[in-house]
C-alpha beads as a LAMMPS data file, in Angstrom:
LAMMPS data file: protein, C-alpha beads

400 atoms
399 bonds

1 atom types
1 bond types

-500.0 500.0 xlo xhi
-500.0 500.0 ylo yhi
-500.0 500.0 zlo zhi

Masses

1 110.0

Atoms # bond

1 1 1 320.148 413.522 -10.376
2 1 1 323.580 412.290 -9.418
3 1 1 324.930 408.917 -10.178
4 1 1 325.780 406.306 -7.545
5 1 1 329.474 405.451 -7.123
6 1 1 331.058 402.461 -8.799
7 1 1 334.574 401.189 -8.012
8 1 1 337.006 403.962 -7.771
9 1 1 339.404 403.899 -10.704
10 1 1 343.073 403.548 -10.331
11 1 1 345.094 406.660 -10.852
12 1 1 347.013 406.736 -14.198
13 1 1 350.760 406.965 -14.177
14 1 1 352.266 410.523 -14.191
15 1 1 352.799 410.515 -17.976
16 1 1 349.160 410.048 -18.504
17 1 1 348.274 412.824 -16.090
18 1 1 350.529 415.166 -18.058
19 1 1 348.830 414.065 -21.320
20 1 1 345.378 414.728 -19.724
21 1 1 346.502 418.295 -18.763
22 1 1 347.740 418.931 -22.215
23 1 1 344.523 417.761 -23.941
24 1 1 342.508 419.801 -21.283
25 1 1 344.411 422.993 -22.091
26 1 1 344.494 422.539 -25.793
27 1 1 341.258 424.481 -26.584
28 1 1 342.436 427.507 -24.362
29 1 1 345.225 428.229 -26.767
30 1 1 342.775 428.436 -29.743
31 1 1 340.709 431.106 -27.811
32 1 1 341.811 434.641 -28.696
33 1 1 343.258 436.071 -25.362
34 1 1 342.620 439.742 -24.307
35 1 1 344.819 442.470 -25.965
36 1 1 347.905 442.949 -23.710
37 1 1 349.672 446.282 -23.158
38 1 1 353.257 445.384 -22.367
39 1 1 354.550 448.795 -21.724
40 1 1 353.709 452.548 -21.538
41 1 1 356.324 455.207 -21.997
42 1 1 356.510 459.024 -22.300
43 1 1 359.260 460.616 -24.348
44 1 1 360.205 463.678 -26.522
45 1 1 360.312 463.913 -30.364
46 1 1 363.595 464.221 -32.012
47 1 1 363.038 467.950 -32.777
48 1 1 362.144 468.627 -29.157
49 1 1 358.766 470.126 -30.238
50 1 1 356.618 467.166 -29.495
51 1 1 355.775 464.736 -26.606
52 1 1 355.298 461.095 -27.479
53 1 1 353.251 458.491 -25.572
54 1 1 354.146 454.992 -26.680
55 1 1 352.137 451.966 -25.821
56 1 1 353.542 448.473 -26.664
57 1 1 350.934 445.899 -27.261
58 1 1 351.369 442.101 -28.004
59 1 1 349.567 442.575 -31.269
60 1 1 348.138 445.330 -33.420
61 1 1 345.194 446.905 -31.532
62 1 1 341.990 448.098 -33.009
63 1 1 341.470 451.575 -31.539
64 1 1 339.621 454.845 -31.822
65 1 1 341.234 458.218 -31.060
66 1 1 339.514 461.316 -29.899
67 1 1 340.137 464.579 -27.905
68 1 1 338.107 466.197 -25.231
69 1 1 338.192 469.569 -23.625
70 1 1 337.799 471.141 -20.135
71 1 1 340.251 469.935 -19.209
72 1 1 342.195 468.947 -22.470
73 1 1 342.911 465.296 -22.957
74 1 1 343.445 462.510 -25.476
75 1 1 341.249 459.453 -25.272
76 1 1 342.160 456.088 -26.899
77 1 1 339.416 453.490 -26.714
78 1 1 340.574 449.822 -27.113
79 1 1 339.175 446.295 -26.885
80 1 1 339.543 444.562 -23.467
81 1 1 343.179 444.970 -22.421
82 1 1 345.398 443.585 -19.716
83 1 1 347.674 446.359 -18.601
84 1 1 351.009 444.865 -17.708
85 1 1 352.825 448.124 -16.858
86 1 1 352.315 451.030 -14.551
87 1 1 351.536 454.513 -15.877
88 1 1 354.808 456.563 -16.694
89 1 1 355.423 459.454 -14.618
90 1 1 354.691 462.964 -16.286
91 1 1 357.697 465.105 -17.098
92 1 1 360.165 462.190 -18.033
93 1 1 360.710 463.898 -21.310
94 1 1 363.178 466.810 -20.967
95 1 1 363.380 467.021 -24.605
96 1 1 359.626 467.632 -25.147
97 1 1 357.395 470.568 -24.404
98 1 1 355.681 468.891 -21.526
99 1 1 352.317 468.678 -23.033
100 1 1 351.507 465.328 -21.357
101 1 1 350.731 465.826 -17.805
102 1 1 350.018 462.156 -17.148
103 1 1 348.786 458.874 -18.501
104 1 1 346.097 456.723 -16.967
105 1 1 344.382 453.660 -18.159
106 1 1 342.043 450.690 -17.288
107 1 1 338.419 449.328 -17.718
108 1 1 336.007 451.668 -19.378
109 1 1 332.944 449.324 -19.686
110 1 1 332.532 445.663 -19.904
111 1 1 334.750 444.349 -22.690
112 1 1 336.331 447.672 -23.344
113 1 1 339.383 449.450 -21.982
114 1 1 340.492 452.993 -22.284
115 1 1 343.823 455.054 -22.142
116 1 1 343.745 458.696 -21.214
117 1 1 346.529 461.329 -21.737
118 1 1 345.850 464.392 -19.619
119 1 1 347.247 467.520 -21.355
120 1 1 348.947 470.455 -19.942
121 1 1 347.347 472.470 -22.718
122 1 1 345.778 472.134 -26.185
123 1 1 347.615 469.734 -28.440
124 1 1 347.148 468.327 -31.869
125 1 1 347.586 464.416 -31.819
126 1 1 348.453 461.992 -34.368
127 1 1 348.728 458.186 -34.065
128 1 1 350.996 455.562 -35.718
129 1 1 351.318 451.794 -35.329
130 1 1 354.637 450.238 -35.960
131 1 1 356.221 446.804 -35.283
132 1 1 358.483 446.990 -32.200
133 1 1 361.369 444.868 -30.825
134 1 1 358.642 443.265 -28.905
135 1 1 354.908 443.351 -30.122
136 1 1 353.473 446.477 -31.815
137 1 1 353.868 450.109 -30.772
138 1 1 351.113 452.657 -30.784
139 1 1 352.732 456.092 -30.715
140 1 1 350.658 459.202 -29.954
141 1 1 352.513 462.459 -31.000
142 1 1 351.525 465.522 -29.231
143 1 1 352.285 468.993 -30.603
144 1 1 351.025 472.356 -29.302
145 1 1 347.905 473.752 -30.833
146 1 1 345.794 476.775 -30.896
147 1 1 343.102 476.581 -28.167
148 1 1 340.337 477.575 -30.413
149 1 1 341.331 474.823 -32.985
150 1 1 341.716 472.305 -30.204
151 1 1 338.268 473.167 -28.825
152 1 1 336.610 472.972 -32.299
153 1 1 338.268 469.497 -32.943
154 1 1 337.300 468.225 -29.536
155 1 1 333.628 469.428 -30.081
156 1 1 333.556 467.758 -33.402
157 1 1 335.011 464.477 -32.350
158 1 1 332.517 461.654 -32.126
159 1 1 331.807 460.145 -28.730
160 1 1 333.414 456.668 -28.067
161 1 1 330.968 453.919 -29.140
162 1 1 328.720 452.867 -26.407
163 1 1 329.330 449.380 -25.177
164 1 1 326.481 447.003 -25.894
165 1 1 324.380 446.545 -22.800
166 1 1 324.507 442.810 -22.277
167 1 1 323.821 440.828 -19.272
168 1 1 327.011 439.933 -17.166
169 1 1 328.544 436.412 -17.698
170 1 1 328.908 434.215 -14.512
171 1 1 331.276 431.302 -14.799
172 1 1 330.230 428.210 -12.899
173 1 1 332.921 425.730 -12.169
174 1 1 331.712 422.235 -11.192
175 1 1 334.644 420.779 -9.093
176 1 1 336.635 417.726 -10.243
177 1 1 335.642 415.559 -13.286
178 1 1 336.919 412.876 -15.476
179 1 1 339.941 411.066 -13.932
180 1 1 339.582 413.300 -10.849
181 1 1 336.360 412.039 -9.182
182 1 1 336.828 414.046 -5.980
183 1 1 335.513 412.863 -2.706
184 1 1 333.374 409.647 -2.792
185 1 1 331.320 408.423 0.190
186 1 1 327.805 407.034 0.942
187 1 1 327.300 406.064 -2.640
188 1 1 327.968 409.508 -4.070
189 1 1 330.792 410.916 -6.126
190 1 1 331.723 414.702 -5.704
191 1 1 332.269 415.205 -9.396
192 1 1 328.682 414.195 -10.122
193 1 1 327.159 416.263 -7.263
194 1 1 328.926 419.388 -8.366
195 1 1 327.835 419.005 -11.926
196 1 1 324.167 418.458 -10.982
197 1 1 324.303 421.568 -8.710
198 1 1 326.130 423.600 -11.455
199 1 1 323.426 422.694 -13.991
200 1 1 320.671 423.840 -11.620
201 1 1 322.518 427.044 -10.766
202 1 1 322.829 427.814 -14.488
203 1 1 319.174 427.556 -14.976
204 1 1 318.465 429.751 -12.031
205 1 1 320.877 432.397 -13.344
206 1 1 319.490 432.351 -16.766
207 1 1 316.065 432.709 -15.265
208 1 1 317.361 435.841 -13.391
209 1 1 318.504 437.337 -16.812
210 1 1 322.215 436.537 -16.576
211 1 1 324.493 434.618 -19.026
212 1 1 326.315 431.674 -17.721
213 1 1 329.427 429.710 -18.872
214 1 1 330.112 426.312 -17.381
215 1 1 333.763 425.298 -17.239
216 1 1 332.576 421.789 -17.837
217 1 1 329.161 420.362 -18.705
218 1 1 330.184 416.702 -18.800
219 1 1 332.286 414.213 -16.928
220 1 1 335.635 415.564 -18.196
221 1 1 338.931 416.455 -16.467
222 1 1 340.123 419.984 -16.251
223 1 1 343.366 421.222 -14.667
224 1 1 342.901 423.983 -11.972
225 1 1 344.606 426.575 -14.199
226 1 1 342.421 425.593 -17.305
227 1 1 339.174 426.243 -15.350
228 1 1 340.211 429.964 -14.638
229 1 1 341.373 430.272 -18.232
230 1 1 338.147 429.018 -19.545
231 1 1 336.168 431.484 -17.360
232 1 1 338.429 434.373 -18.655
233 1 1 338.050 433.189 -22.292
234 1 1 334.192 433.319 -21.737
235 1 1 334.477 437.016 -20.686
236 1 1 333.024 436.096 -17.248
237 1 1 332.855 438.809 -14.674
238 1 1 332.857 436.335 -11.644
239 1 1 333.695 432.722 -11.043
240 1 1 331.928 430.454 -8.623
241 1 1 333.460 427.088 -8.029
242 1 1 331.358 424.159 -6.475
243 1 1 332.676 421.430 -4.439
244 1 1 331.294 418.686 -1.863
245 1 1 334.077 417.533 0.504
246 1 1 334.332 414.607 2.847
247 1 1 335.888 414.562 6.192
248 1 1 336.569 411.898 8.907
249 1 1 333.946 413.450 11.310
250 1 1 330.483 412.348 10.233
251 1 1 328.853 414.981 12.315
252 1 1 330.365 417.973 10.391
253 1 1 327.708 419.240 8.068
254 1 1 326.581 422.397 6.256
255 1 1 327.434 424.907 3.449
256 1 1 330.509 427.084 3.570
257 1 1 331.938 429.720 1.422
258 1 1 335.627 430.419 0.677
259 1 1 337.520 433.288 -0.885
260 1 1 341.190 433.510 -1.529
261 1 1 343.765 434.276 1.193
262 1 1 347.396 433.564 1.233
263 1 1 346.985 432.501 4.817
264 1 1 344.038 430.071 5.625
265 1 1 341.481 431.354 8.108
266 1 1 341.846 428.213 10.146
267 1 1 343.441 424.762 9.969
268 1 1 340.440 423.099 8.517
269 1 1 340.393 425.517 5.696
270 1 1 344.116 425.004 5.012
271 1 1 343.575 421.156 4.987
272 1 1 340.676 421.506 2.698
273 1 1 342.656 423.600 0.131
274 1 1 345.660 421.240 0.223
275 1 1 343.239 418.432 -0.687
276 1 1 341.699 420.203 -3.571
277 1 1 345.041 421.508 -4.928
278 1 1 346.832 418.245 -4.560
279 1 1 345.707 416.772 -7.961
280 1 1 347.558 419.669 -9.765
281 1 1 350.810 419.595 -7.872
282 1 1 352.524 416.866 -9.967
283 1 1 351.285 418.467 -13.150
284 1 1 352.633 421.910 -12.157
285 1 1 355.997 420.310 -11.782
286 1 1 355.865 419.116 -15.427
287 1 1 354.396 422.428 -16.675
288 1 1 356.066 424.978 -14.477
289 1 1 354.912 427.987 -16.747
290 1 1 351.244 427.085 -16.917
291 1 1 350.004 429.774 -14.406
292 1 1 353.043 432.052 -14.227
293 1 1 351.711 434.383 -17.073
294 1 1 348.435 434.708 -15.104
295 1 1 350.180 435.282 -11.819
296 1 1 352.244 438.217 -13.072
297 1 1 350.040 439.670 -15.892
298 1 1 348.061 442.297 -14.025
299 1 1 348.687 445.214 -11.717
300 1 1 349.124 444.804 -7.988
301 1 1 346.311 447.285 -7.810
302 1 1 344.016 445.063 -9.772
303 1 1 344.863 442.179 -7.385
304 1 1 343.771 444.326 -4.451
305 1 1 340.553 445.375 -5.975
306 1 1 339.823 441.730 -7.117
307 1 1 340.482 440.481 -3.521
308 1 1 338.083 443.184 -2.053
309 1 1 335.421 442.256 -4.650
310 1 1 335.831 438.534 -3.842
311 1 1 335.426 439.246 -0.173
312 1 1 332.192 440.975 -0.876
313 1 1 331.126 438.133 -3.186
314 1 1 331.829 435.576 -0.355
315 1 1 329.691 437.618 2.108
316 1 1 326.731 437.994 -0.388
317 1 1 326.749 434.197 -1.127
318 1 1 326.795 433.188 2.563
319 1 1 324.065 435.569 3.351
320 1 1 321.835 434.170 0.488
321 1 1 322.609 430.575 1.131
322 1 1 321.452 430.909 4.873
323 1 1 317.787 431.251 3.631
324 1 1 318.022 427.873 1.710
325 1 1 320.455 425.403 3.379
326 1 1 321.997 424.945 6.753
327 1 1 325.366 426.642 7.067
328 1 1 328.497 425.147 8.580
329 1 1 328.331 426.098 12.289
330 1 1 330.736 428.555 13.700
331 1 1 332.515 429.926 10.622
332 1 1 330.694 429.477 7.329
333 1 1 332.631 432.171 5.619
334 1 1 336.240 431.204 5.300
335 1 1 339.443 431.911 3.404
336 1 1 342.170 429.533 1.857
337 1 1 344.579 429.406 -0.912
338 1 1 342.493 427.508 -3.527
339 1 1 344.208 427.599 -6.842
340 1 1 340.911 428.217 -8.736
341 1 1 340.471 431.444 -6.828
342 1 1 343.829 432.954 -7.650
343 1 1 343.069 434.822 -10.937
344 1 1 344.132 438.400 -10.306
345 1 1 341.432 439.847 -12.611
346 1 1 338.277 437.941 -11.740
347 1 1 336.431 437.967 -8.384
348 1 1 335.881 434.315 -7.263
349 1 1 334.397 432.241 -4.401
350 1 1 334.469 428.487 -3.793
351 1 1 331.350 426.899 -2.309
352 1 1 331.336 423.652 -0.361
353 1 1 327.796 422.537 -0.886
354 1 1 328.109 420.124 2.052
355 1 1 329.835 417.061 3.286
356 1 1 329.507 413.562 1.593
357 1 1 330.702 412.256 4.893
358 1 1 327.380 413.513 6.590
359 1 1 324.143 411.504 5.949
360 1 1 322.085 414.583 6.322
361 1 1 324.129 416.527 3.938
362 1 1 324.102 413.464 1.342
363 1 1 320.330 413.447 1.534
364 1 1 320.031 417.282 0.921
365 1 1 322.663 417.220 -1.819
366 1 1 320.624 414.681 -3.938
367 1 1 317.119 416.040 -3.158
368 1 1 315.859 417.830 -6.238
369 1 1 313.921 420.461 -4.169
370 1 1 316.904 421.196 -2.009
371 1 1 319.165 421.499 -5.113
372 1 1 316.819 423.957 -6.646
373 1 1 316.304 426.006 -3.485
374 1 1 320.229 426.280 -3.098
375 1 1 320.529 427.284 -6.829
376 1 1 317.893 429.947 -6.398
377 1 1 319.536 431.434 -3.375
378 1 1 323.105 431.513 -4.961
379 1 1 321.596 433.202 -8.149
380 1 1 319.968 435.849 -5.858
381 1 1 323.277 436.319 -4.080
382 1 1 325.308 436.622 -7.281
383 1 1 322.835 439.096 -8.772
384 1 1 322.924 441.267 -5.662
385 1 1 326.798 441.295 -5.786
386 1 1 326.571 442.303 -9.378
387 1 1 324.318 445.210 -8.649
388 1 1 326.528 446.254 -5.745
389 1 1 329.530 446.175 -8.104
390 1 1 327.891 448.407 -10.599
391 1 1 327.016 450.953 -7.684
392 1 1 330.120 450.894 -5.753
393 1 1 333.116 449.509 -7.616
394 1 1 333.079 451.119 -10.981
395 1 1 336.582 451.707 -11.974
396 1 1 337.692 455.382 -11.657
397 1 1 341.182 455.289 -13.063
398 1 1 339.964 455.225 -16.759
399 1 1 337.268 457.848 -16.347
400 1 1 337.191 460.628 -18.978

Bonds

1 1 1 2
2 1 2 3
3 1 3 4
4 1 4 5
5 1 5 6
6 1 6 7
7 1 7 8
8 1 8 9
9 1 9 10
10 1 10 11
11 1 11 12
12 1 12 13
13 1 13 14
14 1 14 15
15 1 15 16
16 1 16 17
17 1 17 18
18 1 18 19
19 1 19 20
20 1 20 21
21 1 21 22
22 1 22 23
23 1 23 24
24 1 24 25
25 1 25 26
26 1 26 27
27 1 27 28
28 1 28 29
29 1 29 30
30 1 30 31
31 1 31 32
32 1 32 33
33 1 33 34
34 1 34 35
35 1 35 36
36 1 36 37
37 1 37 38
38 1 38 39
39 1 39 40
40 1 40 41
41 1 41 42
42 1 42 43
43 1 43 44
44 1 44 45
45 1 45 46
46 1 46 47
47 1 47 48
48 1 48 49
49 1 49 50
50 1 50 51
51 1 51 52
52 1 52 53
53 1 53 54
54 1 54 55
55 1 55 56
56 1 56 57
57 1 57 58
58 1 58 59
59 1 59 60
60 1 60 61
61 1 61 62
62 1 62 63
63 1 63 64
64 1 64 65
65 1 65 66
66 1 66 67
67 1 67 68
68 1 68 69
69 1 69 70
70 1 70 71
71 1 71 72
72 1 72 73
73 1 73 74
74 1 74 75
75 1 75 76
76 1 76 77
77 1 77 78
78 1 78 79
79 1 79 80
80 1 80 81
81 1 81 82
82 1 82 83
83 1 83 84
84 1 84 85
85 1 85 86
86 1 86 87
87 1 87 88
88 1 88 89
89 1 89 90
90 1 90 91
91 1 91 92
92 1 92 93
93 1 93 94
94 1 94 95
95 1 95 96
96 1 96 97
97 1 97 98
98 1 98 99
99 1 99 100
100 1 100 101
101 1 101 102
102 1 102 103
103 1 103 104
104 1 104 105
105 1 105 106
106 1 106 107
107 1 107 108
108 1 108 109
109 1 109 110
110 1 110 111
111 1 111 112
112 1 112 113
113 1 113 114
114 1 114 115
115 1 115 116
116 1 116 117
117 1 117 118
118 1 118 119
119 1 119 120
120 1 120 121
121 1 121 122
122 1 122 123
123 1 123 124
124 1 124 125
125 1 125 126
126 1 126 127
127 1 127 128
128 1 128 129
129 1 129 130
130 1 130 131
131 1 131 132
132 1 132 133
133 1 133 134
134 1 134 135
135 1 135 136
136 1 136 137
137 1 137 138
138 1 138 139
139 1 139 140
140 1 140 141
141 1 141 142
142 1 142 143
143 1 143 144
144 1 144 145
145 1 145 146
146 1 146 147
147 1 147 148
148 1 148 149
149 1 149 150
150 1 150 151
151 1 151 152
152 1 152 153
153 1 153 154
154 1 154 155
155 1 155 156
156 1 156 157
157 1 157 158
158 1 158 159
159 1 159 160
160 1 160 161
161 1 161 162
162 1 162 163
163 1 163 164
164 1 164 165
165 1 165 166
166 1 166 167
167 1 167 168
168 1 168 169
169 1 169 170
170 1 170 171
171 1 171 172
172 1 172 173
173 1 173 174
174 1 174 175
175 1 175 176
176 1 176 177
177 1 177 178
178 1 178 179
179 1 179 180
180 1 180 181
181 1 181 182
182 1 182 183
183 1 183 184
184 1 184 185
185 1 185 186
186 1 186 187
187 1 187 188
188 1 188 189
189 1 189 190
190 1 190 191
191 1 191 192
192 1 192 193
193 1 193 194
194 1 194 195
195 1 195 196
196 1 196 197
197 1 197 198
198 1 198 199
199 1 199 200
200 1 200 201
201 1 201 202
202 1 202 203
203 1 203 204
204 1 204 205
205 1 205 206
206 1 206 207
207 1 207 208
208 1 208 209
209 1 209 210
210 1 210 211
211 1 211 212
212 1 212 213
213 1 213 214
214 1 214 215
215 1 215 216
216 1 216 217
217 1 217 218
218 1 218 219
219 1 219 220
220 1 220 221
221 1 221 222
222 1 222 223
223 1 223 224
224 1 224 225
225 1 225 226
226 1 226 227
227 1 227 228
228 1 228 229
229 1 229 230
230 1 230 231
231 1 231 232
232 1 232 233
233 1 233 234
234 1 234 235
235 1 235 236
236 1 236 237
237 1 237 238
238 1 238 239
239 1 239 240
240 1 240 241
241 1 241 242
242 1 242 243
243 1 243 244
244 1 244 245
245 1 245 246
246 1 246 247
247 1 247 248
248 1 248 249
249 1 249 250
250 1 250 251
251 1 251 252
252 1 252 253
253 1 253 254
254 1 254 255
255 1 255 256
256 1 256 257
257 1 257 258
258 1 258 259
259 1 259 260
260 1 260 261
261 1 261 262
262 1 262 263
263 1 263 264
264 1 264 265
265 1 265 266
266 1 266 267
267 1 267 268
268 1 268 269
269 1 269 270
270 1 270 271
271 1 271 272
272 1 272 273
273 1 273 274
274 1 274 275
275 1 275 276
276 1 276 277
277 1 277 278
278 1 278 279
279 1 279 280
280 1 280 281
281 1 281 282
282 1 282 283
283 1 283 284
284 1 284 285
285 1 285 286
286 1 286 287
287 1 287 288
288 1 288 289
289 1 289 290
290 1 290 291
291 1 291 292
292 1 292 293
293 1 293 294
294 1 294 295
295 1 295 296
296 1 296 297
297 1 297 298
298 1 298 299
299 1 299 300
300 1 300 301
301 1 301 302
302 1 302 303
303 1 303 304
304 1 304 305
305 1 305 306
306 1 306 307
307 1 307 308
308 1 308 309
309 1 309 310
310 1 310 311
311 1 311 312
312 1 312 313
313 1 313 314
314 1 314 315
315 1 315 316
316 1 316 317
317 1 317 318
318 1 318 319
319 1 319 320
320 1 320 321
321 1 321 322
322 1 322 323
323 1 323 324
324 1 324 325
325 1 325 326
326 1 326 327
327 1 327 328
328 1 328 329
329 1 329 330
330 1 330 331
331 1 331 332
332 1 332 333
333 1 333 334
334 1 334 335
335 1 335 336
336 1 336 337
337 1 337 338
338 1 338 339
339 1 339 340
340 1 340 341
341 1 341 342
342 1 342 343
343 1 343 344
344 1 344 345
345 1 345 346
346 1 346 347
347 1 347 348
348 1 348 349
349 1 349 350
350 1 350 351
351 1 351 352
352 1 352 353
353 1 353 354
354 1 354 355
355 1 355 356
356 1 356 357
357 1 357 358
358 1 358 359
359 1 359 360
360 1 360 361
361 1 361 362
362 1 362 363
363 1 363 364
364 1 364 365
365 1 365 366
366 1 366 367
367 1 367 368
368 1 368 369
369 1 369 370
370 1 370 371
371 1 371 372
372 1 372 373
373 1 373 374
374 1 374 375
375 1 375 376
376 1 376 377
377 1 377 378
378 1 378 379
379 1 379 380
380 1 380 381
381 1 381 382
382 1 382 383
383 1 383 384
384 1 384 385
385 1 385 386
386 1 386 387
387 1 387 388
388 1 388 389
389 1 389 390
390 1 390 391
391 1 391 392
392 1 392 393
393 1 393 394
394 1 394 395
395 1 395 396
396 1 396 397
397 1 397 398
398 1 398 399
399 1 399 400
């Protein structure tokens, strides 16, 4: 159940807001971030008899090296890695023999990444790790090899270890919290409504066999960037943020689903995103670099893939919710520039569970049966989306 509203607290001064963000983000720096590949380069050895593929990481990676035949290629399996550079063009090394036809990389399985060097012919491969000017350099040295010897080595190479088959992790983000109560009307506070629904959704997802991470499970403040970072640190494959707005028109009611767009789908969507983002604006001025790493870390291709996956997620959630709650008339599936949806590597959707300014929605948002029904519908929508991702959106750029 949600708590009834008490007198709305006064907002602290800007310095205390800055302190709150610092404290909210403190646990994030203690969580190990994914391995980051800062650059990938192709060059020739000094003697002109070998090609070298050099990958610069932010820290020393744990990796396994193997070769495969028909066609010949070198495979490097890695922990989950953020690729911050485009693949190099083949043939850049005039000094080398041209053994490396191309380099590709990406996600190989949940929690595991892969780099593949396509070979023009059989090659003996050795690997070295050395400190670089920035980070640690993994260098693969490729030298021409007899075809029979290469085939024998490729056949003897053990297959890459299979990723453990574990249920996907879904991050649920109850909007607002702590010093940021969100909307408050009709005796209800948004931060309490969203937490109650998030806890119900967690239970429904766990019953469906999925793992769940809540960005908050108590009445605490989290910055918008911190919510995404917590979801990423938990290894989540998808982020669903829950909200319950209030508007001046008491007849506006129903559930709506938002996905990210640089241009809002309509004026109402733009105004809602502005309200939700406003609490972070002053903090961003004090900490201008908080989200810049996230914004520029991943490839433009990943951004496009994530946006497409988010659009499919939004459609799946809106369809599922239609069976359990009244949808916002006219356009229940919308787009706007919510900060919590901006992670370039994690599909996300924001759900407006209803409007605290509507008496009908207030009754629904506090009714245990209605909360359970909405949670069950959302869990079904998320599970259907995950199944579709497995079938249709498996990454191809890191295939063997």
